[in-house]
N, C-alpha and C positions, 0 to 999 in steps of 0.2 A: 562062320558065325555071323549073325545078323548085327550090323553096326548100330541099328536103332536100339536094340536091347542093351548094348554095352554103354551107350550114352545116357540111358534113362535110369540106370542103377543109382540109388542114393549113395552118398558119400559114407564111408566107414571111418571117418575121423573120430579121434577120441573126444575132440571138442567141436561137435558139429555146428554150434552156434557161431564159431569164429569165422566160418565161411560165408555166412549170411550177413555179417556185419552187426549182429545183435549183441556181441560180447560187451561193448561199452555200455549198453543199456542194462545188462545184467550186473555188470560191475558197479554202475551208479546206484542201482537198486540195493545191492548188498551194502555199499558204503552208507547209504541213507539209513538202512536198518541198523547197522552198528552205531551210527551217530545217535539215533534215537534211543538205543538201549544203554549206551555207555557215556556219551559226551557230557551232557548237562545233568545226568541222572545219578551222579555220585560214583560212577565207575563200576558198580556191581549191581546185579539185579536185586539183591536183598536189601540194599541200602539206597534205594532210588529217591531222588528228590521228587516231591509231588509236582504234578503238572496239571492243574485244574483246567477243565474245559472252558473255552471262552468263545463269545460271539463278538464280531466287530462289524458294525453297520454304519452306513453313511446316509444322511438325508441332505436336503438342500441347505439346512441351517446348522447341522451339527454332526459329530461323529459320536457313536455310543458304543461302549465296551461293556459287556456283561460277562461276569466270571462266576462260576459255581464254586462257592466256598462254604459248604455245610460244616458246621462245627467250629468255624473260625470267628473269633470276636473282632469287631471293627477296629479295636485298638491294636490288634496284631497285624494289621494291613498297612503297608507302606506303598505310596504311589508317587512316582517321580516322572517328570517330563523333561527331557533334554533334547532341544530342537524338535524334531518330529518323532522321536523315539520315546514311547511310553513303557515304563517298567512297573509292574505290580508284583510285590513280593510280600512275604509274611511267614507266619508259622501256625500250624494246627498243633495245639498242645496235646501231648500224650495223656490219656486218662490213666489214673492210678489203678493198678490191678489189685483186686482183693485176693489175698492169699488163701482165703477160705473157699474160693470158687474155682472150679475147673473149667478152663476154656477149651472148647472142642474145635473152634475155628476162630481165627483172628484175621480179618480181611481189611478192616478200616485202618487207614494209614495215618500216621501223624508225622510231623516234621516240617522242614522249611519248604517253601514253594517260591517260584519266581517265573513270571511270564513277561516277555518283552515283545513289542510289536512296533512296526513302523506305521505311523499314521498316514493316511492317504493325502492329507493336505495340512496346511498350517491352521492352528487353532488359537483362540484367545485364552492365554494361560490364566489370566486373572478371573475368568468366569467359569472355570472347570468346577463341576459339582460331582461328588461321590456319595452314594448312599448304599446302605446294606439292609436288605430285608429278606427274611426267610432263607438265609444262606446264599443269597445272590447279591454280589457286588455290582452296582451299576455306576459307571463313570460316564458323564455327559460332557463332551468337549465341544463348545460352540466354535464354529468355523470363524476364522478371521474374515473381515469384510472382503479382502482380496480373493479368498477361496470360495466365497459364496457365488452361486450361479446368479447371473443377472439377465433380465429380459431386455432385449434390444428391439426397439420398434423399427419397423421397416417403413420408410416414408416414400410416398409416390412423388415422382418428379414431373 
């Protein structure tokens, strides 16, 4: 028997990924999937908490958060800042169904939502502004003077 053929044969293990060291990666990916599906989303698929999409961007002077909240009234939104943790929560009210109509599909969701994020720097809490326009919440958080970039001049000696 040729010894090269015997060593080149692939493993016939039930768990082939365990030999290549990728099992922890697969396990982490599965845990992440289950956390996204069950953890903060109410525990079951049919009763999930809303999780609106958001953008978090930073400029030299401020941090801006934009959240898609179609159908949510501004008075239903609560914004809290604790140290550098920003929490935006609220509720999209359920529309009253008309019993004389037949629904063939219901995909728009109602219920409570909450998003929290760690800000990349310290901000001036007394100058935060939040506005709602066309279903988009925009929160502008001016950076504290310590967090703003400064230009340092290089002097010749």
